PDB file of N, CA, C, O and CB in Angstrom:
ATOM      1  N   MET A   1       0.698  -1.487   0.492  1.00  0.00           N
ATOM      2  CA  MET A   1       0.228   0.196  -0.131  1.00  0.00           C
ATOM      3  C   MET A   1       1.337   1.110  -0.232  1.00  0.00           C
ATOM      4  O   MET A   1       1.978   1.376   0.785  1.00  0.00           O
ATOM      5  CB  MET A   1      -0.871   1.089   0.909  1.00  0.00           C
ATOM      6  N   GLY A   2       1.637   1.621  -1.346  1.00  0.00           N
ATOM      7  CA  GLY A   2       1.801   3.012  -1.423  1.00  0.00           C
ATOM      8  C   GLY A   2       2.135   4.204  -2.510  1.00  0.00           C
ATOM      9  O   GLY A   2       1.278   5.037  -2.805  1.00  0.00           O
ATOM     10  N   LYS A   3       2.841   4.207  -2.813  1.00  0.00           N
ATOM     11  CA  LYS A   3       2.810   5.288  -3.977  1.00  0.00           C
ATOM     12  C   LYS A   3       2.666   3.793  -5.761  1.00  0.00           C
ATOM     13  O   LYS A   3       2.096   3.744  -6.851  1.00  0.00           O
ATOM     14  CB  LYS A   3       5.008   6.645  -3.792  1.00  0.00           C
ATOM     15  N   GLY A   4       3.323   3.186  -5.175  1.00  0.00           N
ATOM     16  CA  GLY A   4       2.925   2.110  -6.968  1.00  0.00           C
ATOM     17  C   GLY A   4       1.283   1.628  -6.720  1.00  0.00           C
ATOM     18  O   GLY A   4       0.967   1.278  -7.857  1.00  0.00           O
ATOM     19  N   ASP A   5       0.515   1.497  -6.167  1.00  0.00           N
ATOM     20  CA  ASP A   5      -0.854   1.232  -5.375  1.00  0.00           C
ATOM     21  C   ASP A   5      -2.150   1.832  -6.804  1.00  0.00           C
ATOM     22  O   ASP A   5      -3.051   2.646  -7.008  1.00  0.00           O
ATOM     23  CB  ASP A   5      -0.875   2.495  -3.472  1.00  0.00           C
ATOM     24  N   LYS A   6      -1.888   1.455  -7.023  1.00  0.00           N
ATOM     25  CA  LYS A   6      -3.695   1.796  -7.807  1.00  0.00           C
ATOM     26  C   LYS A   6      -4.813   1.589  -7.186  1.00  0.00           C
ATOM     27  O   LYS A   6      -5.783   2.190  -7.648  1.00  0.00           O
ATOM     28  CB  LYS A   6      -4.146   0.937  -9.026  1.00  0.00           C
ATOM     29  N   LYS A   7      -5.014   0.802  -6.113  1.00  0.00           N
ATOM     30  CA  LYS A   7      -6.183   1.790  -5.926  1.00  0.00           C
ATOM     31  C   LYS A   7      -6.132   2.556  -4.191  1.00  0.00           C
ATOM     32  O   LYS A   7      -7.046   2.993  -3.490  1.00  0.00           O
ATOM     33  CB  LYS A   7      -7.791   0.748  -6.207  1.00  0.00           C
ATOM     34  N   SER A   8      -5.074   2.487  -4.024  1.00  0.00           N
ATOM     35  CA  SER A   8      -4.966   3.211  -2.850  1.00  0.00           C
ATOM     36  C   SER A   8      -4.889   5.025  -3.159  1.00  0.00           C
ATOM     37  O   SER A   8      -4.313   5.391  -4.184  1.00  0.00           O
ATOM     38  CB  SER A   8      -3.573   2.569  -2.098  1.00  0.00           C
ATOM     39  N   LYS A   9      -5.468   6.022  -2.262  1.00  0.00           N
ATOM     40  CA  LYS A   9      -5.454   7.800  -2.619  1.00  0.00           C
ATOM     41  C   LYS A   9      -4.156   8.186  -2.574  1.00  0.00           C
ATOM     42  O   LYS A   9      -3.717   9.257  -2.995  1.00  0.00           O
ATOM     43  CB  LYS A   9      -6.275   8.870  -1.504  1.00  0.00           C
ATOM     44  N   ARG A  10      -3.235   6.871  -1.804  1.00  0.00           N
ATOM     45  CA  ARG A  10      -1.667   7.753  -2.063  1.00  0.00           C
ATOM     46  C   ARG A  10      -1.746   8.110  -3.606  1.00  0.00           C
ATOM     47  O   ARG A  10      -1.579   9.100  -4.318  1.00  0.00           O
ATOM     48  CB  ARG A  10       0.005   6.639  -1.744  1.00  0.00           C
ATOM     49  N   GLY A  11      -2.236   6.203  -3.799  1.00  0.00           N
ATOM     50  CA  GLY A  11      -1.100   5.879  -5.350  1.00  0.00           C
ATOM     51  C   GLY A  11      -1.842   6.639  -6.545  1.00  0.00           C
ATOM     52  O   GLY A  11      -1.425   6.859  -7.682  1.00  0.00           O
ATOM     53  N   LYS A  12      -2.786   6.900  -6.091  1.00  0.00           N
ATOM     54  CA  LYS A  12      -4.132   7.602  -7.423  1.00  0.00           C
ATOM     55  C   LYS A  12      -3.353   9.624  -7.412  1.00  0.00           C
ATOM     56  O   LYS A  12      -3.370  10.584  -8.183  1.00  0.00           O
ATOM     57  CB  LYS A  12      -6.893   7.504  -6.280  1.00  0.00           C
ATOM     58  N   ILE A  13      -2.888   9.361  -6.280  1.00  0.00           N
ATOM     59  CA  ILE A  13      -2.131  11.053  -6.183  1.00  0.00           C
ATOM     60  C   ILE A  13      -0.960  10.729  -6.402  1.00  0.00           C
ATOM     61  O   ILE A  13      -0.243  11.558  -5.843  1.00  0.00           O
ATOM     62  CB  ILE A  13      -2.136  12.026  -4.712  1.00  0.00           C
ATOM     63  N   ASN A  14      -0.484  10.122  -6.812  1.00  0.00           N
ATOM     64  CA  ASN A  14       1.594   9.963  -7.624  1.00  0.00           C
ATOM     65  C   ASN A  14       0.920   9.418  -8.876  1.00  0.00           C
ATOM     66  O   ASN A  14       1.564   9.433  -9.926  1.00  0.00           O
ATOM     67  CB  ASN A  14       3.281   8.331  -6.686  1.00  0.00           C
ATOM     68  N   ASN A  15      -0.746   8.772  -8.851  1.00  0.00           N
ATOM     69  CA  ASN A  15      -0.451   8.654 -10.825  1.00  0.00           C
ATOM     70  C   ASN A  15      -1.611   9.496 -11.283  1.00  0.00           C
ATOM     71  O   ASN A  15      -2.486   9.009 -11.999  1.00  0.00           O
ATOM     72  CB  ASN A  15      -0.657   6.719 -11.763  1.00  0.00           C
ATOM     73  N   GLY A  16      -1.632  10.503 -10.963  1.00  0.00           N
ATOM     74  CA  GLY A  16      -2.364  11.051 -11.275  1.00  0.00           C
ATOM     75  C   GLY A  16      -3.833  10.851 -11.599  1.00  0.00           C
ATOM     76  O   GLY A  16      -4.360  11.537 -12.475  1.00  0.00           O
ATOM     77  N   SER A  17      -4.449  10.018 -10.983  1.00  0.00           N
ATOM     78  CA  SER A  17      -5.738   9.701 -11.353  1.00  0.00           C
ATOM     79  C   SER A  17      -6.934  10.450 -10.739  1.00  0.00           C
ATOM     80  O   SER A  17      -6.958  11.648 -10.457  1.00  0.00           O
ATOM     81  CB  SER A  17      -5.872   8.396 -11.112  1.00  0.00           C
ATOM     82  N   TYR A  18      -8.320   9.194 -10.512  1.00  0.00           N
ATOM     83  CA  TYR A  18      -9.739   9.947  -9.713  1.00  0.00           C
ATOM     84  C   TYR A  18      -9.816   8.695  -9.910  1.00  0.00           C
ATOM     85  O   TYR A  18      -9.116   8.090 -10.722  1.00  0.00           O
ATOM     86  CB  TYR A  18     -10.999  11.250 -10.223  1.00  0.00           C
ATOM     87  N   GLY A  19     -11.014   7.988  -8.898  1.00  0.00           N
ATOM     88  CA  GLY A  19     -12.101   7.113  -8.082  1.00  0.00           C
ATOM     89  C   GLY A  19     -12.793   7.167  -7.554  1.00  0.00           C
ATOM     90  O   GLY A  19     -13.584   8.076  -7.299  1.00  0.00           O
ATOM     91  N   LYS A  20     -12.699   6.294  -7.272  1.00  0.00           N
ATOM     92  CA  LYS A  20     -13.622   6.322  -5.400  1.00  0.00           C
ATOM     93  C   LYS A  20     -13.128   6.792  -4.672  1.00  0.00           C
ATOM     94  O   LYS A  20     -13.845   7.571  -4.043  1.00  0.00           O
ATOM     95  CB  LYS A  20     -13.911   5.153  -4.469  1.00  0.00           C
ATOM     96  N   ARG A  21     -11.628   6.711  -4.202  1.00  0.00           N
ATOM     97  CA  ARG A  21     -10.401   6.958  -3.123  1.00  0.00           C
ATOM     98  C   ARG A  21     -10.188   8.242  -3.395  1.00  0.00           C
ATOM     99  O   ARG A  21     -10.267   9.038  -2.460  1.00  0.00           O
ATOM    100  CB  ARG A  21      -8.973   6.076  -3.251  1.00  0.00           C
ATOM    101  N   ARG A  22      -9.974   8.566  -4.301  1.00  0.00           N
ATOM    102  CA  ARG A  22      -9.696  10.208  -4.578  1.00  0.00           C
ATOM    103  C   ARG A  22     -11.369  10.857  -5.261  1.00  0.00           C
ATOM    104  O   ARG A  22     -11.469  10.184  -6.288  1.00  0.00           O
ATOM    105  CB  ARG A  22      -8.085  10.408  -6.072  1.00  0.00           C
ATOM    106  N   LEU A  23     -11.825  11.184  -5.240  1.00  0.00           N
ATOM    107  CA  LEU A  23     -12.814  12.045  -6.226  1.00  0.00           C
ATOM    108  C   LEU A  23     -12.273  12.912  -6.674  1.00  0.00           C
ATOM    109  O   LEU A  23     -11.048  12.793  -6.680  1.00  0.00           O
ATOM    110  CB  LEU A  23     -13.943  12.635  -5.773  1.00  0.00           C
ATOM    111  N   ARG A  24     -12.821  14.120  -7.229  1.00  0.00           N
ATOM    112  CA  ARG A  24     -13.253  15.407  -7.727  1.00  0.00           C
ATOM    113  C   ARG A  24     -13.512  16.198  -6.955  1.00  0.00           C
ATOM    114  O   ARG A  24     -14.226  16.067  -5.960  1.00  0.00           O
ATOM    115  CB  ARG A  24     -14.166  15.442  -8.422  1.00  0.00           C
ATOM    116  N   LYS A  25     -12.929  17.163  -7.345  1.00  0.00           N
ATOM    117  CA  LYS A  25     -13.630  18.417  -6.380  1.00  0.00           C
ATOM    118  C   LYS A  25     -14.731  18.873  -7.230  1.00  0.00           C
ATOM    119  O   LYS A  25     -14.462  19.204  -8.385  1.00  0.00           O
ATOM    120  CB  LYS A  25     -12.554  19.849  -5.991  1.00  0.00           C
ATOM    121  N   ALA A  26     -16.047  18.938  -6.768  1.00  0.00           N
ATOM    122  CA  ALA A  26     -17.125  18.980  -7.225  1.00  0.00           C
ATOM    123  C   ALA A  26     -17.274  20.505  -7.980  1.00  0.00           C
ATOM    124  O   ALA A  26     -17.021  21.361  -7.132  1.00  0.00           O
ATOM    125  CB  ALA A  26     -18.044  18.613  -6.122  1.00  0.00           C
ATOM    126  N   SER A  27     -17.575  21.069  -9.184  1.00  0.00           N
ATOM    127  CA  SER A  27     -17.293  22.842  -9.856  1.00  0.00           C
ATOM    128  C   SER A  27     -18.439  23.114  -8.491  1.00  0.00           C
ATOM    129  O   SER A  27     -18.970  22.352  -7.683  1.00  0.00           O
ATOM    130  CB  SER A  27     -18.029  23.478 -12.205  1.00  0.00           C
ATOM    131  N   LYS A  28     -18.484  24.434  -8.697  1.00  0.00           N
ATOM    132  CA  LYS A  28     -19.928  25.088  -8.348  1.00  0.00           C
ATOM    133  C   LYS A  28     -20.938  25.552  -8.403  1.00  0.00           C
ATOM    134  O   LYS A  28     -21.086  26.768  -8.286  1.00  0.00           O
ATOM    135  CB  LYS A  28     -20.086  25.461  -8.113  1.00  0.00           C
ATOM    136  N   PRO A  29     -22.245  24.456  -8.661  1.00  0.00           N
ATOM    137  CA  PRO A  29     -22.824  25.278  -9.675  1.00  0.00           C
ATOM    138  C   PRO A  29     -22.986  27.061  -9.785  1.00  0.00           C
ATOM    139  O   PRO A  29     -22.789  28.046  -9.072  1.00  0.00           O
ATOM    140  CB  PRO A  29     -24.067  24.721  -9.668  1.00  0.00           C
ATOM    141  N   VAL A  30     -23.522  26.702 -11.295  1.00  0.00           N
ATOM    142  CA  VAL A  30     -24.431  28.158 -11.951  1.00  0.00           C
ATOM    143  C   VAL A  30     -25.837  29.189 -11.102  1.00  0.00           C
ATOM    144  O   VAL A  30     -26.995  28.819 -11.296  1.00  0.00           O
ATOM    145  CB  VAL A  30     -25.302  27.439 -13.428  1.00  0.00           C
ATOM    146  N   THR A  31     -25.565  30.444 -10.204  1.00  0.00           N
ATOM    147  CA  THR A  31     -26.904  30.638  -9.992  1.00  0.00           C
ATOM    148  C   THR A  31     -27.143  31.318 -11.135  1.00  0.00           C
ATOM    149  O   THR A  31     -26.467  31.735 -12.076  1.00  0.00           O
ATOM    150  CB  THR A  31     -27.322  31.301  -8.750  1.00  0.00           C
ATOM    151  N   ALA A  32     -29.002  31.328 -10.609  1.00  0.00           N
ATOM    152  CA  ALA A  32     -29.913  32.242 -11.960  1.00  0.00           C
ATOM    153  C   ALA A  32     -29.693  33.704 -11.995  1.00  0.00           C
ATOM    154  O   ALA A  32     -29.657  34.290 -13.077  1.00  0.00           O
ATOM    155  CB  ALA A  32     -31.683  32.164 -11.816  1.00  0.00           C
ATOM    156  N   SER A  33     -29.528  34.393 -10.745  1.00  0.00           N
ATOM    157  CA  SER A  33     -29.093  35.363 -10.761  1.00  0.00           C
ATOM    158  C   SER A  33     -27.711  35.664 -10.978  1.00  0.00           C
ATOM    159  O   SER A  33     -27.581  36.569 -11.802  1.00  0.00           O
ATOM    160  CB  SER A  33     -29.474  35.709  -9.949  1.00  0.00           C
ATOM    161  N   ALA A  34     -26.844  35.304 -10.611  1.00  0.00           N
ATOM    162  CA  ALA A  34     -25.141  35.103 -11.696  1.00  0.00           C
ATOM    163  C   ALA A  34     -25.567  35.345 -13.358  1.00  0.00           C
ATOM    164  O   ALA A  34     -25.519  36.351 -14.066  1.00  0.00           O
ATOM    165  CB  ALA A  34     -24.292  32.939 -11.603  1.00  0.00           C
ATOM    166  N   SER A  35     -25.971  34.040 -13.603  1.00  0.00           N
ATOM    167  CA  SER A  35     -26.229  34.310 -14.999  1.00  0.00           C
ATOM    168  C   SER A  35     -26.974  35.551 -16.059  1.00  0.00           C
ATOM    169  O   SER A  35     -26.709  36.048 -17.154  1.00  0.00           O
ATOM    170  CB  SER A  35     -26.817  33.345 -15.150  1.00  0.00           C
ATOM    171  N   GLU A  36     -28.305  35.736 -14.762  1.00  0.00           N
ATOM    172  CA  GLU A  36     -28.944  36.723 -15.062  1.00  0.00           C
ATOM    173  C   GLU A  36     -27.271  37.690 -16.065  1.00  0.00           C
ATOM    174  O   GLU A  36     -26.733  37.915 -17.148  1.00  0.00           O
ATOM    175  CB  GLU A  36     -29.804  37.428 -13.367  1.00  0.00           C
ATOM    176  N   GLU A  37     -27.220  37.887 -14.606  1.00  0.00           N
ATOM    177  CA  GLU A  37     -26.258  39.404 -14.578  1.00  0.00           C
ATOM    178  C   GLU A  37     -25.067  39.731 -15.374  1.00  0.00           C
ATOM    179  O   GLU A  37     -24.591  40.848 -15.577  1.00  0.00           O
ATOM    180  CB  GLU A  37     -25.646  39.623 -13.262  1.00  0.00           C
ATOM    181  N   LYS A  38     -24.489  38.124 -15.967  1.00  0.00           N
ATOM    182  CA  LYS A  38     -24.157  37.894 -17.224  1.00  0.00           C
ATOM    183  C   LYS A  38     -24.393  39.066 -18.852  1.00  0.00           C
ATOM    184  O   LYS A  38     -23.832  39.831 -19.636  1.00  0.00           O
ATOM    185  CB  LYS A  38     -24.917  36.641 -17.253  1.00  0.00           C
ATOM    186  N   ALA A  39     -26.087  38.180 -18.352  1.00  0.00           N
ATOM    187  CA  ALA A  39     -26.598  38.715 -19.518  1.00  0.00           C
ATOM    188  C   ALA A  39     -27.066  40.010 -19.830  1.00  0.00           C
ATOM    189  O   ALA A  39     -27.585  40.377 -20.884  1.00  0.00           O
ATOM    190  CB  ALA A  39     -27.418  38.093 -19.772  1.00  0.00           C
ATOM    191  N   LYS A  40     -26.980  40.252 -19.453  1.00  0.00           N
ATOM    192  CA  LYS A  40     -27.421  41.854 -18.881  1.00  0.00           C
ATOM    193  C   LYS A  40     -26.364  42.891 -19.523  1.00  0.00           C
ATOM    194  O   LYS A  40     -26.606  43.776 -20.345  1.00  0.00           O
ATOM    195  CB  LYS A  40     -27.297  42.015 -16.957  1.00  0.00           C
ATOM    196  N   SER A  41     -24.823  42.466 -18.784  1.00  0.00           N
ATOM    197  CA  SER A  41     -24.090  43.164 -19.235  1.00  0.00           C
ATOM    198  C   SER A  41     -23.550  43.083 -20.193  1.00  0.00           C
ATOM    199  O   SER A  41     -22.763  43.966 -20.535  1.00  0.00           O
ATOM    200  CB  SER A  41     -23.554  43.336 -18.718  1.00  0.00           C
TER     201      SER A  41
END
């Protein structure tokens, strides 16, 4: 269980991949008011 282990979190960080052990950060959802302001300007 180390840097070479594809199933561990440390191995995924080292390999630069994602999965169940290392989830990607969810992008912030765009609110309706923010998109309306962009359309006006």
